[in-house]
Each structure stands twice: as structure tokens, then as C-alpha cells.
C-alpha positions in Angstrom: 132.5 -130.0 -197.2 132.4 -132.9 -194.9 129.2 -134.8 -194.2 127.9 -135.8 -190.9 124.6 -137.6 -189.5 121.8 -136.7 -187.3 119.4 -139.1 -185.5 116.0 -139.2 -187.3 117.2 -137.0 -190.2 120.5 -136.8 -191.8 123.0 -134.0 -191.8 124.1 -134.2 -195.3 127.0 -131.5 -195.1 128.6 -129.5 -192.5 128.1 -125.7 -193.0 131.0 -124.3 -194.6 132.3 -121.1 -196.3 130.8 -121.9 -199.5 127.1 -122.4 -198.2 126.4 -118.8 -198.6 126.0 -119.4 -202.3 122.8 -121.2 -201.5 121.6 -118.4 -199.4 122.2 -115.8 -202.2 120.6 -118.2 -204.7 117.5 -118.5 -202.5 117.2 -114.7 -201.9 117.6 -113.9 -205.6 114.7 -115.8 -206.7 112.2 -113.6 -208.7 108.9 -113.3 -206.8 105.8 -114.9 -208.1 103.3 -112.4 -209.8 101.1 -110.8 -207.3 98.0 -112.8 -208.3 99.9 -115.9 -207.6 101.4 -114.7 -204.2 97.6 -113.8 -203.3 96.4 -117.1 -204.1 99.0 -118.9 -202.2 98.5 -116.7 -199.2 94.6 -117.3 -199.3 95.5 -121.2 -198.7 96.8 -120.4 -195.3 94.9 -121.0 -192.1 94.5 -118.2 -189.4 96.1 -119.1 -186.2 95.0 -117.0 -183.2 97.4 -115.1 -181.1 97.8 -115.5 -177.3 99.8 -117.3 -174.7 100.8 -121.0 -174.7 103.3 -123.1 -172.9 106.1 -124.3 -175.2 108.6 -127.2 -174.9 108.7 -130.5 -172.9 108.2 -130.9 -169.2 111.4 -133.1 -169.3 113.9 -133.9 -172.4 114.0 -137.6 -173.4 116.9 -136.6 -175.6 118.8 -133.7 -173.5 120.9 -132.8 -176.5 117.6 -131.6 -178.2 117.3 -128.9 -175.7 113.4 -129.0 -176.0 112.8 -128.3 -172.3 112.0 -126.7 -170.0 108.4 -125.6 -170.6 108.1 -121.9 -170.7 105.4 -119.4 -171.6 105.3 -117.7 -174.9 103.0 -115.0 -176.2 102.5 -114.9 -180.1 100.8 -112.5 -182.3 98.1 -113.9 -184.7 99.7 -115.3 -187.8 98.9 -117.6 -190.9 100.1 -121.1 -191.5 99.6 -123.6 -194.3 97.3 -126.5 -193.4 99.6 -128.8 -195.3 103.4 -129.4 -195.8 104.4 -128.2 -199.3 103.6 -130.9 -201.8 105.5 -132.2 -204.7 102.9 -130.5 -206.9 103.4 -127.2 -205.0 107.2 -127.4 -205.3 107.0 -128.4 -209.0 105.1 -125.3 -209.7 107.7 -123.2 -208.1 110.6 -124.9 -210.0 108.8 -124.6 -213.4 108.2 -120.8 -212.7 111.8 -120.1 -211.6 114.2 -122.9 -212.8 115.5 -123.2 -209.2 118.0 -126.1 -208.5 117.8 -127.5 -205.0 120.9 -128.0 -202.9 120.6 -131.8 -203.5 120.5 -131.2 -207.2 123.5 -128.9 -207.2 125.5 -131.3 -205.0 124.4 -134.3 -207.1 123.1 -136.5 -204.3 121.1 -136.9 -201.2 120.4 -139.6 -198.6 117.6 -142.4 -199.2 116.3 -144.8 -196.7 117.7 -148.3 -197.7 114.2 -150.0 -197.9 113.3 -148.0 -200.8 116.2 -149.1 -202.9 115.2 -152.8 -203.2 118.3 -155.0 -204.4 120.4 -151.8 -205.3 120.5 -150.9 -201.6 123.9 -152.4 -201.4 125.6 -150.4 -204.0 125.7 -147.0 -202.1 127.8 -145.8 -199.1 126.3 -145.2 -195.8 127.2 -142.8 -193.0 129.1 -144.4 -190.1 126.7 -146.2 -187.7 123.6 -145.5 -189.8 123.6 -148.3 -192.3 119.8 -147.8 -193.1 120.8 -144.6 -195.1 122.3 -144.6 -198.6 124.0 -141.8 -200.2 122.4 -141.9 -203.6 123.7 -140.1 -206.6 120.8 -138.1 -208.4 118.4 -138.4 -205.5 116.5 -135.0 -205.0 112.8 -133.8 -204.7 112.3 -134.6 -208.3 113.8 -138.2 -208.1 113.1 -139.2 -204.5 115.1 -142.5 -204.8 117.4 -141.4 -207.6 117.3 -142.4 -211.2 114.2 -144.1 -212.2 111.9 -142.5 -209.5 109.7 -139.6 -210.2 107.9 -137.0 -208.0 104.9 -137.3 -210.4 104.1 -140.7 -208.8 103.3 -139.0 -205.6 102.2 -135.4 -206.4 100.1 -135.1 -203.2 102.9 -136.2 -201.0 105.3 -133.7 -199.3 108.3 -132.6 -201.2 111.3 -134.2 -199.7 115.0 -133.8 -200.0 114.5 -130.2 -199.1 117.3 -128.1 -197.4 116.6 -125.1 -195.4 117.9 -122.9 -198.3 115.4 -124.6 -200.7 112.6 -123.7 -198.3 113.8 -120.1 -198.1 113.9 -120.0 -202.1 110.2 -121.2 -202.2 109.2 -118.6 -199.7 111.2 -115.8 -201.5 109.0 -116.7 -204.7 105.7 -117.1 -202.8 106.0 -113.9 -200.8 105.6 -116.0 -197.6 108.0 -117.3 -194.9 108.9 -120.1 -192.7 107.1 -120.2 -189.4 109.1 -119.4 -186.3 109.5 -122.4 -183.9 107.2 -121.0 -181.5 104.5 -120.5 -184.2 105.0 -124.0 -185.4 104.6 -125.5 -181.9 101.4 -123.4 -181.0 99.9 -124.4 -184.3 100.8 -128.1 -183.9 99.2 -128.1 -180.4 95.8 -127.1 -182.1 94.7 -125.2 -179.0 95.5 -127.9 -176.6 97.7 -127.4 -173.5 100.3 -129.6 -171.9 99.7 -132.7 -174.6 102.0 -134.9 -176.3 100.3 -135.0 -179.7 98.1 -132.7 -181.7 95.0 -134.7 -180.6 95.9 -135.3 -177.0 98.1 -137.7 -174.9 97.1 -141.2 -176.4 99.3 -142.3 -179.2 96.3 -144.5 -180.7 93.0 -143.0 -179.5 90.4 -145.8 -179.6 93.1 -147.9 -181.5 93.1 -145.6 -184.5 96.4 -144.3 -186.1 96.5 -140.3 -186.3 99.9 -139.9 -187.9 102.5 -141.5 -190.2 105.4 -143.1 -188.2 107.2 -146.6 -188.2 105.5 -149.6 -187.1 107.5 -152.9 -186.9 111.1 -153.7 -186.4 113.2 -150.7 -187.1 114.9 -150.4 -189.6 114.4 -153.7 -191.2 110.6 -153.9 -191.6 107.8 -151.2 -191.6 104.5 -153.1 -191.5 102.8 -150.1 -192.6 99.9 -150.5 -190.0 99.1 -146.9 -190.3 98.4 -147.2 -193.9 101.8 -146.0 -195.3 105.3 -147.0 -195.9 107.4 -143.9 -196.6 105.5 -140.5 -196.9 101.8 -140.2 -196.8 99.7 -137.5 -198.9 99.8 -134.1 -197.0 96.1 -134.4 -196.3 96.2 -137.6 -194.8 94.7 -138.5 -191.3 92.5 -136.0 -189.2 93.4 -132.3 -188.9 94.0 -130.9 -185.5 92.0 -128.2 -183.7 93.3 -125.5 -185.9 92.5 -127.5 -189.2 96.2 -128.5 -189.8 97.4 -131.8 -191.1 100.4 -134.0 -190.2 101.9 -131.6 -187.6 103.6 -134.8 -186.2 105.0 -137.7 -188.2 105.3 -137.8 -192.0 108.2 -135.7 -192.7 110.4 -133.4 -190.5 109.6 -129.8 -191.1 112.1 -126.7 -191.2 111.4 -123.7 -189.3 113.1 -120.2 -189.3 114.9 -120.4 -186.1 118.6 -121.2 -185.4 119.1 -124.0 -182.8 119.9 -123.2 -179.3 118.7 -123.2 -175.7 115.4 -121.7 -174.9 116.1 -118.3 -173.2 115.9 -118.3 -169.4 113.2 -116.0 -168.5 110.4 -115.8 -165.9 108.4 -113.6 -168.1 106.6 -114.8 -171.2 108.7 -114.6 -174.4 107.0 -112.3 -176.8 107.1 -113.5 -180.6 110.4 -115.2 -180.1 112.7 -115.7 -183.1 115.4 -117.9 -181.6 119.0 -117.3 -181.2 120.7 -114.6 -183.4 123.6 -116.8 -184.3 124.3 -120.4 -184.6 125.2 -122.8 -187.7 122.2 -125.0 -187.6 118.4 -124.6 -188.2 115.7 -126.6 -186.5 113.3 -129.1 -187.7 110.0 -130.0 -186.1 107.5 -132.8 -186.0 109.3 -136.1 -186.6 108.8 -138.2 -189.7 107.7 -141.6 -191.1 110.9 -143.1 -189.6 110.2 -142.2 -185.9 109.6 -145.1 -183.7 109.9 -145.5 -179.8 112.8 -147.9 -180.2 115.0 -145.4 -182.1 113.7 -141.8 -182.5 110.8 -141.0 -180.1 110.5 -137.5 -181.6 107.1 -137.5 -182.9 105.5 -135.1 -180.2 104.4 -131.6 -180.6 107.5 -130.4 -178.7 109.9 -132.5 -180.4 112.8 -130.9 -182.4 116.0 -131.7 -184.2 118.8 -129.6 -185.5 120.8 -129.7 -188.8 122.9 -127.6 -191.0 120.9 -125.5 -193.5 122.2 -127.5 -196.5 121.0 -130.8 -195.2 118.8 -132.9 -197.5 117.2 -136.4 -197.1 114.2 -138.4 -197.8 112.2 -137.3 -194.9 112.9 -133.6 -194.8 110.3 -131.0 -196.0 108.5 -127.8 -194.9 105.4 -125.8 -194.7 104.9 -121.9 -195.0 103.7 -119.2 -192.8 102.9 -115.6 -193.0 102.3 -112.5 -190.7 98.9 -111.0 -190.5 98.9 -107.6 -192.2 
């Protein structure tokens, strides 16, 4: 399979005929014992149903198809207050023996500043020389050989493909949120705002999310307190008690990528297009910067093939209200 690149995140591979092997593997994961599934479900936050306005007033990146604003009505649902952490994902792997797409393929993309002097030794995708294709990089070894998830147990699991998130959900008895569920939750009860807390990037000069400060891609000054990922509970939660809904890592959602449906009536519990090769990611990441990838808003979206993995890709989980 050939490999392509996206903007803030990396498209590690183009979806191809062999990719169904990953979906089959994900759906064949044995479920966790009922006690464990009940425990995991109990950690989710209740998100009220109702109407909200979804999408941007006007797209800054038209190819993202994140506009126009449109009304959506959602049923009540549950969402994790945190992205799935390394410790969470390790528990799943130890229980099932699951191997992620990056582990099966044998490599994933790592941001060049995390590789030190060795950054010269790996290939980069055309036009994006800040990414390095690193043999052995995966959630367990985020920078390849010599790195270890145990050094950052409370940080989000990264190098996660959509199929890997599906596998975790199969085990946990949970699901990925729909794109509409993700955005309503990210807004925290606010309407027509850019961020989970309002419209001001730095309210009273305080950082509220983990993004890039400095000269991208050469220097991240870490003014927000972090270079690379931050712990999943960093910064203040939004109005629904959810952490890091923007910045930190891009998060997979269930939907396939496509245009928002043209309808004057509110969409009810939309699930996205029925067909399409790519899946949607939400929220931006620690690499987002207004000079390069201003996609750290509650309405921002990206698309990538479901077998994509990179060092700024993770997920959080959801459930329907029974």
C-alpha cells in the first residue's frame, strides 16, 4: 500500500484491499468480562441531549468541509472525560494480546524534534520533512526503539489507527462517538464559540490547551507547559467536565468523511456518510499553530484512512444511554 500525508496529521497508508484484515481483527477481539465493561462505562460522563449548532460559520480550510453551521438534535449519550491513556490502552493490550496497525506494519510517523540527533536517519513524506517514518514506532514505543509508554502512563495513547480504536471499543463494550456527539460535547454547552471555554484563545493570558508555541516546525517553546503530549487530565475541563477536547491529540470519531447534509430541518442523531474511504478526526493536536494548522477549534476536523497512525493521533470512547 502506498502512503500519503495530511496536514496536521499523517496519512500513513492509503486504504487498500488488505485493510479489511484490520477491521476483522478489531471486531474479533473477545469482550472484557462484564465487571470490567461495567467499570469502564461507569467512568463516562453523561452528556445531555438536545439541539445545538454544528460546524463553522465559514471554513478557513475549505477542503475540511467543516461548514456551514447547521442544526443537529442529539439523544442523550455518555462520553469519556479523557482521551484513552497509555495506561488504559496497555490494560486492553495485556488482556487481549492485540497488535496495533503500526505494530503489524512495523513503523509509524514521529515528529522530528523527538528524535534528537537520529532525526536525519529516517525518510520523510514529500513536503513534510518534520515527520519521520520510524521503524518500531507504535503506542508502546512512541519514538521507536528505546522509548517506552511507561514513561508517560497518564498521557494519551498515540500512534492509534481508527481500527485500533475500534478494537478497544469491541473489548470495552463501548463505541466511538459520532462526529456530532463529539462536537456537542466539545462545546461544553456553549453556542457559537471557537473553543470549549469561549472565543478568546488565552483568557486572561492563561493557556487552556496543549498546542504549539514558537517557530513551527523548528522550535516549540512549551509556553503552555508541554512539548509533545500532555497528560489526559491537563488544563481545566469544559462545561461538561471533559478534558482536552481541543489540542493535545487528534481524536478519531466513528463517521466517514464527507459534506454535511444539506437540510433546512435539524439533523437527528446523524451518523455521517454511508460510504467513503476516510474517517474523521477531531480537535487538533500539540502540533497545531496558526502559522501552519489552525485546526484547534471545536468545529475543526481532519480526515485520514482508517489505517493511519502517527504520534499525534488518539481517541476517546462513548456509549449510548440504555
